[in-house]
N, C-alpha and C positions, 0 to 999 in steps of 0.2 A: 812692643817688640823692637829691639835694635839688633839688626842682623850682624852688625860688627861685633857684638858682644855675646852672640849665641854660643852655648857650649856645644861640644860634639854631640851630646845626647839630644839636645834641642834641634840641632840641624838634622840629625838622623830621623827624629820624629816627623819633621816636616817632609823630608824626602819619602818616608814610609807612607805618610798620609796621601801624598800625591802619586804614589805608585799604583793606585787603583784607577782604572779608566773612568769609572763613574765619578769618583771624587775629583779627578782632574777636569772632567767635563763640567762639574759644578763650579769649580774655581774659574774655569774659562768663562762660564756664563756670568759670574759675579764680577769679572773684571770691568764689564761695561756698566753695570748697575745692580742695585739691590733687588731681591726677589723674595717672595713668601715661599715657604717650603712646598706648598702645593703647586706654585708656579714652576718651581724647579722640577718637581715630579712630572708635570705636564710637558714641559719643554724637553726633558730628557727621557721621557717614557719610562719612568721609574716608579715602582709602587711606594706607597707611603712609608712602609716599614723600612725599606732600603734607604729612602731619603733621610729618615730620622737617624739611621745607623751611620750613614756617611757624614752627615752634618756633625754628629757627636765626635767622630774621629777628627774632623777638620777643626772643630772647636778645641778639642784637647791638644791639638798641635799648634794652636794659636793662630790659625789662618783665617778663621771667620768668627763673627760674633752676631748675636741676635739683638734686635731692638723692637720695642712695641710701637705699633702705629699710633701717631698722634690723631688720626682720624677715627677709624674703627678700632677701639682698644682691644678687641678680641683677636686682632691680627698681629702677627709678628713678621719681621723682615730680616733676612740674612744678608750680611754685608761682609766684604773682605776687610781685614785689618790693613790699613794703608801700608805699614812697613813691610807687611808680608809680600807685597808686590815685587819687592826687590829679589825675592827668591824664586819667582816664576816668570815665564816668558809670556808676554802679552800676545794673545792670538789676533789673527786678522779680524777686523770688524767690518760692519756694513758701511757702504757709501751713502752719502746724502747730498742732495742739492742745497738744502737749507736746514738749519737747526732751529727748532722753536722750544724755548725754555718755558715751562709752565709751572705756576704755583696757583694757589687759590685766588688771592687778591691781586696778583701781579704788582705788588707794592714794594717788594724787597728782594727776595731770593732770586726770582726769575729775571728781574731787571739787572741785578748784579751779574748773574750768570751770562746773560747776553752780551753785556759790556766787556766782561773778562774774555769771553770766547772770541769776540771781535779783535782782541789784541793777540790772540794765540793762533788763529786759524784764518785761512782765506775762504773757508766755507761761510756763507752769510748766516747770521743769527738774528732772531727777533725774540720777543717775549710776549706772553699773554697770560690771562687768568681765567679760571673756570667761573669765578664770581668776582670780577674785578672791582677794586675799591675806587673811590673817587680821585685819589691822588697817591703818589708814591710816598712811602713812609719817610719822614724827615731824617731819621737816623740812617736809612739806606743812602740818601743823598750825601749825608755827611761822610759816611765810610767810603763812598765812591770817590769823593773829592780827595779824601785822605790818601787814596791809592792812585791818584792821578787820572781818574776817569772823569769824563765830562757829562754830567747828567742833565744838562740844560734842556734837552729835547725829550726827556723821559716823560711818558704818559702811559696810563693803564689802558689795556685793550682786552676785549673779550676773545677767548680762544676761537669761537665760532666765526669771528670776523677776520681772523688771521690765518688759520691753518689751511694748508693745501694737502692734496692727496699724497704727494710724494715727500712731505716734510718728515724729518726725524724729530719726534717729540721726546723731550727729556723733562719728565716731571721731577721737580726739585722739592716736592713735599708730598707727604702721604695722602692727604685729602685730595689733592689734585689728581694724583695717580689713580686713586680709587674711583674717580668720576670722569676719567677720560672716555671718549667714545670708543666702544668696544671694537669697532671696525677700523680704528686708526692704527695703522702699522706703517713703518716701524716705530717702536717706542722704547725708551729706557726709563728707569726709575732710580733717582738718587734720594735716599731718605735723609734729608737735611733738616734738623730741628728748626722750628719757626722761632726767630729771634724776637718777634713782636711782643709775645706775652711778658718776657723779661724786660723788654724796652730799655736795654742798656747798651752803651757803645761796645762793651765787651761781648755781648751776645751777638751783635751784628758783625763784629770783627771775626768772631768764631765762624759764623756762617760764611763770611767772605773767604776765609782761609780754606774751609773745607771745599767750597765750590771751586776755588782756584786750583786746589790739589787735584780734584777729580777732572777738571778740564785739562790740566797738564798731562794727565794719563790718557784721556780720550782723544784730544785734538790731533796728535800725531798719527793716529790710526785712521783718521778721515782726511786723507791727503788730497791735494788738488787733482792729482792724477786719477784717484778713485772717483772723485766727484765728476770730473770731465767724462769719465766712461759711462756715467748714468744719463748723460744728456741725450743720447740717441735712443734711449729706451722709452717707448710710448707709455 
């Protein structure tokens, strides 16, 4: 979707889709991260049939798309189309003292995400894995250096050894999201395909680009002022 080339009819369809309060609430929820239809229903207190109807309208308008989980193939996740964000206002998001990016092995996506985040935000960021590998993937190191990141101190860590109660967890893969501790809040989910199975520079570059785009959208919403305001909260 290129909003500079949308026809009047396409623009009208987007505005009509966002004219319903429930659909606008779904879009607001998906600005921060991806979600399964059932999760949207639970978060917004909507029955299954209404969630399905509203998602169909949003899909027809080109605002959202569905992807199948790389973990549990029976699950699907809904995500915003990146270009569609130019047509909507980003809502206020939660504050966080620290961000923890999580993937299964902590060998590529989460490492890249923490490094990119540290360039974009004053909010501290670290990375961890639910089943950490012994080392960071060599192609992740290569892509990091290509973009001017310094991976010399990168090492894998177990989520249980890293996470704190008030961290904002951002799972950058489906498997990790589906295995996060149920009591851990707040959390976000970014359904970013695992580049390791393809094991090409192009796959890792694609993961880098999507992570960077998502961070560019989220980082401004977690301002230093918002973070400072949480420090007095027990």
